[in-house]
Each structure stands twice: as C-alpha cells, then as structure tokens.
DRENTORKOL-3810 file (N, C-alpha, C; in nm, 4 decimals):
REM DRENTORKOL-3810
@n.u->-1.9201; n.v->-3.8703; n.w->-2.3405; ca.u->-1.9211; ca.v->-3.8192; ca.w->-2.2255; c.u->-1.8952; c.v->-3.6448; c.w->-2.2505
@n.u->-1.9703; n.v->-3.5796; n.w->-2.1958; ca.u->-1.9606; ca.v->-3.4216; ca.w->-2.2059; c.u->-1.9016; c.v->-3.3864; c.w->-2.0768
@n.u->-1.7785; n.v->-3.3096; n.w->-2.1018; ca.u->-1.6977; ca.v->-3.2672; ca.w->-1.9937; c.u->-1.7772; c.v->-3.1581; c.w->-1.9206
@n.u->-1.7805; n.v->-3.1554; n.w->-1.7772; ca.u->-1.8280; ca.v->-3.0526; ca.w->-1.7157; c.u->-1.7449; c.v->-2.9208; c.w->-1.6999
@n.u->-1.8384; n.v->-2.8100; n.w->-1.6994; ca.u->-1.7656; ca.v->-2.6872; ca.w->-1.6852; c.u->-1.7427; c.v->-2.6076; c.w->-1.5603
@n.u->-1.6454; n.v->-2.5627; n.w->-1.5191; ca.u->-1.6103; ca.v->-2.5315; ca.w->-1.4032; c.u->-1.7050; c.v->-2.3854; c.w->-1.3738
@n.u->-1.7798; n.v->-2.3767; n.w->-1.2704; ca.u->-1.8470; ca.v->-2.2620; ca.w->-1.2795; c.u->-1.7811; c.v->-2.1332; c.w->-1.2378
@n.u->-1.6607; n.v->-2.1431; n.w->-1.1620; ca.u->-1.5668; ca.v->-2.0370; ca.w->-1.1583; c.u->-1.5182; c.v->-1.9721; c.w->-1.2711
@n.u->-1.4981; n.v->-2.0661; n.w->-1.3596; ca.u->-1.4456; ca.v->-2.0115; ca.w->-1.4999; c.u->-1.5360; c.v->-1.9426; c.w->-1.5760
@n.u->-1.6730; n.v->-1.9663; n.w->-1.5606; ca.u->-1.7704; ca.v->-1.9071; ca.w->-1.6164; c.u->-1.8119; c.v->-1.7606; c.w->-1.5529
@n.u->-1.8218; n.v->-1.7749; n.w->-1.4218; ca.u->-1.8621; ca.v->-1.6547; ca.w->-1.3573; c.u->-1.7594; c.v->-1.5856; c.w->-1.2719
@n.u->-1.7150; n.v->-1.4723; n.w->-1.3145; ca.u->-1.5763; ca.v->-1.4226; ca.w->-1.2529; c.u->-1.6350; c.v->-1.3681; c.w->-1.1078
@n.u->-1.5254; n.v->-1.3415; n.w->-1.0332; ca.u->-1.5462; ca.v->-1.2942; ca.w->-0.9011; c.u->-1.5663; c.v->-1.1367; c.w->-0.9176
@n.u->-1.7014; n.v->-1.0836; n.w->-0.9031; ca.u->-1.7352; ca.v->-0.9606; ca.w->-0.8999; c.u->-1.7786; c.v->-0.9103; c.w->-0.7703
@n.u->-1.7159; n.v->-0.7979; n.w->-0.7233; ca.u->-1.7418; ca.v->-0.7240; ca.w->-0.5955; c.u->-1.8241; c.v->-0.5980; c.w->-0.6395
@n.u->-1.9624; n.v->-0.6002; n.w->-0.5882; ca.u->-2.0301; ca.v->-0.4662; ca.w->-0.6145; c.u->-1.9949; c.v->-0.3745; c.w->-0.5074
@n.u->-2.0167; n.v->-0.2454; n.w->-0.5337; ca.u->-1.9741; ca.v->-0.1396; ca.w->-0.4286; c.u->-2.0471; c.v->-0.1642; c.w->-0.2997
@n.u->-2.1649; n.v->-0.2124; n.w->-0.2991; ca.u->-2.2522; ca.v->-0.2225; ca.w->-0.1795; c.u->-2.1894; c.v->-0.3404; c.w->-0.1137
@n.u->-2.1266; n.v->-0.4446; n.w->-0.1655; ca.u->-2.0631; ca.v->-0.5467; ca.w->-0.0943; c.u->-1.9246; c.v->-0.4957; c.w->-0.0289
@n.u->-1.8725; n.v->-0.4188; n.w->-0.1137; ca.u->-1.7269; ca.v->-0.3768; ca.w->-0.0628; c.u->-1.7667; c.v->-0.2850; c.w->0.0616
@n.u->-1.8621; n.v->-0.1978; n.w->0.0606; ca.u->-1.8946; ca.v->-0.1160; ca.w->0.1828; c.u->-1.9238; c.v->-0.1955; c.w->0.2997
@n.u->-1.9853; n.v->-0.3271; n.w->0.2727; ca.u->-2.0193; ca.v->-0.4249; ca.w->0.3920; c.u->-1.8848; c.v->-0.4675; c.w->0.4392
@n.u->-1.7986; n.v->-0.4974; n.w->0.3657; ca.u->-1.6531; ca.v->-0.5435; ca.w->0.4301; c.u->-1.6055; c.v->-0.4590; c.w->0.4893
@n.u->-1.6176; n.v->-0.3239; n.w->0.4599; ca.u->-1.5271; ca.v->-0.2153; ca.w->0.5310; c.u->-1.5809; c.v->-0.2121; c.w->0.6554
@n.u->-1.7238; n.v->-0.2128; n.w->0.6731; ca.u->-1.7870; ca.v->-0.1937; ca.w->0.7872; c.u->-1.7532; c.v->-0.3067; c.w->0.8976
@n.u->-1.7334; n.v->-0.4212; n.w->0.8401; ca.u->-1.7027; ca.v->-0.5659; ca.w->0.9122; c.u->-1.5581; c.v->-0.5520; c.w->0.9572
@n.u->-1.4767; n.v->-0.4546; n.w->0.9113; ca.u->-1.3373; ca.v->-0.4481; ca.w->0.9585; c.u->-1.3346; c.v->-0.4068; c.w->1.0934
@n.u->-1.2143; n.v->-0.4482; n.w->1.1650; ca.u->-1.2014; ca.v->-0.3888; ca.w->1.2869; c.u->-1.1420; c.v->-0.2436; c.w->1.2845
@n.u->-1.1578; n.v->-0.1660; n.w->1.4000; ca.u->-1.0881; ca.v->-0.0103; ca.w->1.3760; c.u->-0.9494; c.v->-0.0342; c.w->1.3609
@n.u->-0.8761; n.v->-0.1346; n.w->1.4302; ca.u->-0.7223; ca.v->-0.1331; ca.w->1.4123; c.u->-0.7007; c.v->-0.1507; c.w->1.2876
@n.u->-0.7724; n.v->-0.2462; n.w->1.2113; ca.u->-0.7220; ca.v->-0.2855; ca.w->1.0807; c.u->-0.7602; c.v->-0.1502; c.w->0.9810
@n.u->-0.8720; n.v->-0.0819; n.w->1.0032; ca.u->-0.8859; ca.v->0.0326; ca.w->0.9287; c.u->-0.7750; c.v->0.1345; c.w->0.9450
@n.u->-0.7420; n.v->0.1614; n.w->1.0626; ca.u->-0.6448; ca.v->0.2559; ca.w->1.0918; c.u->-0.5034; c.v->0.2072; c.w->1.0385
@n.u->-0.4739; n.v->0.0731; n.w->1.0289; ca.u->-0.3589; ca.v->0.0446; ca.w->0.9686; c.u->-0.3461; c.v->0.0594; c.w->0.8087
@n.u->-0.4630; n.v->0.0299; n.w->0.7455; ca.u->-0.4901; ca.v->0.0777; ca.w->0.6057; c.u->-0.4574; c.v->0.2073; c.w->0.5893
@n.u->-0.5315; n.v->0.3012; n.w->0.6808; ca.u->-0.4987; ca.v->0.4390; ca.w->0.6636; c.u->-0.3714; c.v->0.5007; c.w->0.6995
@n.u->-0.3051; n.v->0.4312; n.w->0.7874; ca.u->-0.1598; ca.v->0.4858; ca.w->0.8167; c.u->-0.0667; c.v->0.4392; c.w->0.6917
@n.u->-0.0896; n.v->0.3160; n.w->0.6353; ca.u->-0.0262; ca.v->0.2810; ca.w->0.5117; c.u->-0.0490; c.v->0.3649; c.w->0.3907
@n.u->-0.1813; n.v->0.4130; n.w->0.3603; ca.u->-0.2181; ca.v->0.4805; ca.w->0.2727; c.u->-0.1616; c.v->0.6217; c.w->0.2537
@n.u->-0.1522; n.v->0.6710; n.w->0.3989; ca.u->-0.0959; ca.v->0.7996; ca.w->0.4180; c.u->0.0653; c.v->0.8210; c.w->0.3754
@n.u->0.1168; n.v->0.7148; n.w->0.4082; ca.u->0.2663; ca.v->0.6918; ca.w->0.3976; c.u->0.2867; c.v->0.6930; c.w->0.2437
@n.u->0.2181; n.v->0.6095; n.w->0.1785; ca.u->0.2173; ca.v->0.6127; ca.w->0.0167; c.u->0.1939; c.v->0.7369; c.w->-0.0464
@n.u->0.0771; n.v->0.7891; n.w->0.0085; ca.u->0.0318; ca.v->0.9219; ca.w->-0.0426; c.u->0.1593; c.v->1.0345; c.w->-0.0413
@n.u->0.2265; n.v->1.0329; n.w->0.0745; ca.u->0.3018; ca.v->1.1255; ca.w->0.1209; c.u->0.4489; c.v->1.1056; c.w->0.0265
@n.u->0.4739; n.v->0.9591; n.w->0.0149; ca.u->0.5992; ca.v->0.9612; ca.w->-0.0746; c.u->0.5499; c.v->0.9791; c.w->-0.2002
@n.u->0.4381; n.v->0.9692; n.w->-0.2755; ca.u->0.4026; ca.v->0.9921; ca.w->-0.4131; c.u->0.3957; c.v->1.1382; c.w->-0.4389
@n.u->0.3440; n.v->1.2090; n.w->-0.3422; ca.u->0.3073; ca.v->1.3526; ca.w->-0.3496; c.u->0.4260; c.v->1.4431; c.w->-0.3282
@n.u->0.5208; n.v->1.4073; n.w->-0.2344; ca.u->0.6450; ca.v->1.4782; ca.w->-0.2071; c.u->0.7626; c.v->1.4124; c.w->-0.2588
@n.u->0.7629; n.v->1.3197; n.w->-0.3540; ca.u->0.8716; ca.v->1.2707; ca.w->-0.3988; c.u->0.9818; c.v->1.3742; c.w->-0.4617
@n.u->0.9161; n.v->1.4832; n.w->-0.5203; ca.u->1.0085; ca.v->1.5692; ca.w->-0.5884; c.u->0.9805; c.v->1.7128; c.w->-0.5204
@n.u->0.9598; n.v->1.7243; n.w->-0.3982; ca.u->0.9433; ca.v->1.8527; ca.w->-0.2943; c.u->1.0690; c.v->1.9149; c.w->-0.2984
@n.u->1.0575; n.v->2.0448; n.w->-0.3057; ca.u->1.1789; ca.v->2.1129; ca.w->-0.2853; c.u->1.1699; c.v->2.2059; c.w->-0.1478
@n.u->1.0728; n.v->2.2141; n.w->-0.1073; ca.u->1.0531; ca.v->2.2913; ca.w->0.0307; c.u->1.0817; c.v->2.2065; c.w->0.1483
@n.u->1.1176; n.v->2.2639; n.w->0.2638; ca.u->1.1626; ca.v->2.1669; ca.w->0.3852; c.u->1.0649; c.v->2.1013; c.w->0.4464
@n.u->0.9182; n.v->2.1533; n.w->0.4428; ca.u->0.8253; ca.v->2.0635; ca.w->0.5109; c.u->0.7987; c.v->1.9326; c.w->0.4029
@n.u->0.8001; n.v->1.9325; n.w->0.2796; ca.u->0.7703; ca.v->1.8479; ca.w->0.1880; c.u->0.8757; c.v->1.7438; c.w->0.1975
@n.u->1.0115; n.v->1.7953; n.w->0.1862; ca.u->1.1220; ca.v->1.6897; ca.w->0.1919; c.u->1.1173; c.v->1.6005; c.w->0.3214
@n.u->1.0787; n.v->1.6933; n.w->0.4363; ca.u->1.0883; ca.v->1.6156; ca.w->0.5705; c.u->0.9717; c.v->1.5085; c.w->0.5697
@n.u->0.8726; n.v->1.5435; n.w->0.5006; ca.u->0.7584; ca.v->1.4299; ca.w->0.5176; c.u->0.7937; c.v->1.3064; c.w->0.4329
@n.u->0.8671; n.v->1.3371; n.w->0.3136; ca.u->0.9076; ca.v->1.2309; ca.w->0.2229; c.u->1.0183; c.v->1.1387; c.w->0.2830
@n.u->1.1217; n.v->1.2132; n.w->0.3481; ca.u->1.2166; ca.v->1.1302; ca.w->0.4155; c.u->1.1537; c.v->1.0542; c.w->0.5397
@n.u->1.0778; n.v->1.1090; n.w->0.6163; ca.u->1.0359; ca.v->1.0501; ca.w->0.7306; c.u->0.9455; c.v->0.9232; c.w->0.6837
@n.u->0.8565; n.v->0.9437; n.w->0.5926; ca.u->0.7644; ca.v->0.8301; ca.w->0.5291; c.u->0.8694; c.v->0.7113; c.w->0.4580
@n.u->0.9604; n.v->0.7560; n.w->0.3936; ca.u->1.0514; ca.v->0.6597; ca.w->0.3378; c.u->1.1391; c.v->0.5928; c.w->0.4228
@n.u->1.1852; n.v->0.6496; n.w->0.5588; ca.u->1.2509; ca.v->0.5722; ca.w->0.6383; c.u->1.1582; c.v->0.4720; c.w->0.7015
@n.u->1.0175; n.v->0.5266; n.w->0.7269; ca.u->0.9355; ca.v->0.4407; ca.w->0.7905; c.u->0.9061; c.v->0.3108; c.w->0.6973
@n.u->0.9039; n.v->0.3219; n.w->0.5813; ca.u->0.9039; ca.v->0.2307; ca.w->0.4916; c.u->1.0189; c.v->0.1286; c.w->0.4826
@n.u->1.1326; n.v->0.1815; n.w->0.4814; ca.u->1.2649; ca.v->0.0986; ca.w->0.4815; c.u->1.2806; c.v->0.0167; c.w->0.5952
@n.u->1.2310; n.v->0.0805; n.w->0.7248; ca.u->1.2596; ca.v->0.0184; ca.w->0.8384; c.u->1.2063; c.v->-0.1218; c.w->0.8423
@n.u->1.2923; n.v->-0.2167; n.w->0.9002; ca.u->1.2420; ca.v->-0.3523; ca.w->0.9261; c.u->1.1966; c.v->-0.3874; c.w->1.0706
@n.u->1.1607; n.v->-0.2903; n.w->1.1483; ca.u->1.1292; ca.v->-0.2978; ca.w->1.2739; c.u->0.9982; c.v->-0.3826; c.w->1.2643
@n.u->0.9908; n.v->-0.4768; n.w->1.3639; ca.u->0.8768; ca.v->-0.5536; ca.w->1.3966; c.u->0.8220; c.v->-0.5551; c.w->1.5355
@n.u->0.8814; n.v->-0.4768; n.w->1.6051; ca.u->0.8313; ca.v->-0.4393; ca.w->1.7412; c.u->0.7315; c.v->-0.3567; c.w->1.7671
@n.u->0.7070; n.v->-0.2663; n.w->1.6875; ca.u->0.6001; ca.v->-0.1747; ca.w->1.7031; c.u->0.4800; c.v->-0.2243; c.w->1.6271
@n.u->0.3721; n.v->-0.2315; n.w->1.6854; ca.u->0.2314; ca.v->-0.2948; ca.w->1.6014; c.u->0.2027; c.v->-0.1920; c.w->1.4940
@n.u->0.2649; n.v->-0.0679; n.w->1.4814; ca.u->0.2189; ca.v->0.0156; ca.w->1.3458; c.u->0.3519; c.v->0.0388; c.w->1.2880
@n.u->0.4344; n.v->-0.0605; n.w->1.2717; ca.u->0.5596; ca.v->-0.0669; ca.w->1.1829; c.u->0.5072; c.v->-0.0762; c.w->1.0597
@n.u->0.5750; n.v->-0.0552; n.w->0.9456; ca.u->0.5471; ca.v->-0.0983; ca.w->0.8120; c.u->0.5415; c.v->-0.2474; c.w->0.8030
@n.u->0.6431; n.v->-0.3114; n.w->0.8615; ca.u->0.6499; ca.v->-0.4686; ca.w->0.8592; c.u->0.5020; c.v->-0.5310; c.w->0.9052
@n.u->0.4755; n.v->-0.4854; n.w->1.0208; ca.u->0.3586; ca.v->-0.5452; ca.w->1.1027; c.u->0.2393; c.v->-0.5067; c.w->1.0284
@n.u->0.2305; n.v->-0.3862; n.w->0.9868; ca.u->0.0975; ca.v->-0.3374; ca.w->0.8853; c.u->0.0891; c.v->-0.4445; c.w->0.7824
@n.u->0.1927; n.v->-0.4500; n.w->0.6969; ca.u->0.1983; ca.v->-0.5345; ca.w->0.5796; c.u->0.1760; c.v->-0.6608; c.w->0.6118
@n.u->0.2064; n.v->-0.7267; n.w->0.7156; ca.u->0.1888; ca.v->-0.8612; ca.w->0.7705; c.u->0.0432; c.v->-0.8893; c.w->0.8107
@n.u->-0.0344; n.v->-0.8058; n.w->0.8991; ca.u->-0.1678; ca.v->-0.8043; ca.w->0.9208; c.u->-0.2514; c.v->-0.7934; c.w->0.7835
@n.u->-0.2005; n.v->-0.7005; n.w->0.6873; ca.u->-0.2847; ca.v->-0.6695; ca.w->0.5596; c.u->-0.2658; c.v->-0.7794; c.w->0.4611
@n.u->-0.1514; n.v->-0.8769; n.w->0.5024; ca.u->-0.1268; ca.v->-0.9836; ca.w->0.3970; c.u->-0.0702; c.v->-0.9188; c.w->0.2705
@n.u->0.0260; n.v->-0.8273; n.w->0.2983; ca.u->0.0830; ca.v->-0.7611; ca.w->0.1851; c.u->0.2428; c.v->-0.8148; c.w->0.1736
@n.u->0.3011; n.v->-0.8011; n.w->0.0663; ca.u->0.4450; ca.v->-0.8358; ca.w->0.0642; c.u->0.5166; c.v->-0.7144; c.w->0.0898
@n.u->0.5687; n.v->-0.6978; n.w->0.2088; ca.u->0.6353; ca.v->-0.5758; ca.w->0.2299; c.u->0.7646; c.v->-0.5312; c.w->0.1476
@n.u->0.8329; n.v->-0.6392; n.w->0.0882; ca.u->0.9402; ca.v->-0.5928; ca.w->-0.0013; c.u->0.8755; c.v->-0.5668; c.w->-0.1356
@n.u->0.7866; n.v->-0.6325; n.w->-0.1860; ca.u->0.7040; ca.v->-0.5894; ca.w->-0.2972; c.u->0.6487; c.v->-0.4542; c.w->-0.2989
@n.u->0.6232; n.v->-0.4076; n.w->-0.1987; ca.u->0.5640; ca.v->-0.2678; ca.w->-0.1605; c.u->0.6829; c.v->-0.1697; c.w->-0.1724
@n.u->0.7679; n.v->-0.1970; n.w->-0.1104; ca.u->0.9214; ca.v->-0.1319; ca.w->-0.1105; c.u->0.9646; c.v->-0.1277; c.w->-0.2614
@n.u->0.9622; n.v->-0.2163; n.w->-0.3174; ca.u->1.0358; ca.v->-0.2313; ca.w->-0.4539; c.u->0.9438; c.v->-0.1259; c.w->-0.5538
@n.u->0.8088; n.v->-0.1457; n.w->-0.5368; ca.u->0.7250; ca.v->-0.0272; ca.w->-0.6086; c.u->0.7317; c.v->0.1026; c.w->-0.5867
@n.u->0.7454; n.v->0.1186; n.w->-0.4452; ca.u->0.7649; ca.v->0.2808; ca.w->-0.4030; c.u->0.8948; c.v->0.3338; c.w->-0.4575
@n.u->0.9980; n.v->0.2352; n.w->-0.4274; ca.u->1.1347; ca.v->0.2885; ca.w->-0.4715; c.u->1.1397; c.v->0.3053; c.w->-0.6438
@n.u->1.0749; n.v->0.2242; n.w->-0.7029; ca.u->1.0788; ca.v->0.2559; ca.w->-0.8437; c.u->1.0079; c.v->0.3795; c.w->-0.9066
@n.u->0.8862; n.v->0.4151; n.w->-0.8268; ca.u->0.8388; ca.v->0.5278; ca.w->-0.8387; c.u->0.9278; c.v->0.6585; c.w->-0.8360
@n.u->1.0016; n.v->0.6482; n.w->-0.7109; ca.u->1.0883; ca.v->0.7734; ca.w->-0.6949; c.u->1.2026; c.v->0.7659; c.w->-0.7613
@n.u->1.2501; n.v->0.6483; n.w->-0.8084; ca.u->1.3769; ca.v->0.6539; ca.w->-0.9139; c.u->1.3242; c.v->0.7029; c.w->-1.0435
@n.u->1.1938; n.v->0.6684; n.w->-1.0999; ca.u->1.1576; ca.v->0.7067; ca.w->-1.2151; c.u->1.1412; c.v->0.8574; c.w->-1.2239
@n.u->1.0869; n.v->0.9198; n.w->-1.1036; ca.u->1.0724; ca.v->1.0573; ca.w->-1.0806; c.u->1.2052; c.v->1.1264; c.w->-1.0929
@n.u->1.3052; n.v->1.0833; n.w->-1.0365; ca.u->1.4498; ca.v->1.1427; ca.w->-1.0304; c.u->1.5085; c.v->1.1408; c.w->-1.1600
@n.u->1.4967; n.v->1.0211; n.w->-1.2459; ca.u->1.5249; ca.v->1.0123; ca.w->-1.3954; c.u->1.4766; c.v->1.0964; c.w->-1.4793
@n.u->1.3518; n.v->1.1372; n.w->-1.4539; ca.u->1.2846; ca.v->1.2258; ca.w->-1.5534; c.u->1.3439; c.v->1.3827; c.w->-1.5183
@n.u->1.3425; n.v->1.4015; n.w->-1.3914; ca.u->1.3996; ca.v->1.5404; ca.w->-1.3537; c.u->1.5338; c.v->1.5434; c.w->-1.4144
@n.u->1.6311; n.v->1.4484; n.w->-1.4097; ca.u->1.7677; ca.v->1.4636; ca.w->-1.4741; c.u->1.7620; c.v->1.4921; c.w->-1.6174
@n.u->1.6708; n.v->1.4607; n.w->-1.6999; ca.u->1.6676; ca.v->1.4758; ca.w->-1.8461; c.u->1.6400; c.v->1.5907; c.w->-1.8936
END
C-alpha cells in the first residue's frame, strides 16, 4: 500500500500581492481603522522610544500608556483592538516592552 501525501504539505500557503489587496478591500472600514490606530501606536513607540524633546517624549508616553491600559469599555482601546484583530494583547505588550528595554540598555553602555 502506497501512503497518500497530504496536499497541504506539498503546496505551502502562498498569498500573492493581488490576493492580499483583495482582502484589504473586503475589510470593513472599522477594522481598517483599528489596524491603522494600532500601527500608529507601534510606530510612535518605536520611533520615539529614545526621544529627548518634549513632543517626542509625550507621544511615547501617551502611546505606552494606551498599550499598557487594560480598559475594555472603549471600542478603540488596545485590548478591544487586539481582540477584534485576533492578536494576543499580552504578547504584543511584551514585544514592545522588550524593544524599549533593549534601547535603554544600549544607551546605558
């Protein structure tokens, strides 16, 4: 008896750019806004993690507080956005905190 091969093992899941664009167009405006809000917060944390000027520090602190908040009553809170996007909020927090800690360790040496 010859064993059957699993088609999924032979053909990997490949998403072409055209297919990805179609997925984005199919997303609701609210979901796209949530992705943009989360992306902007992550960008601000990464960009301003070592800022020394007041506006940069303020943006870093505001976004960090938003990500660390466990509020679930506001639809665009970090927890709610992660829930809608099927992201593990704790894992995202850990990763962003590790980026900030690594930056501080490099600055201290």
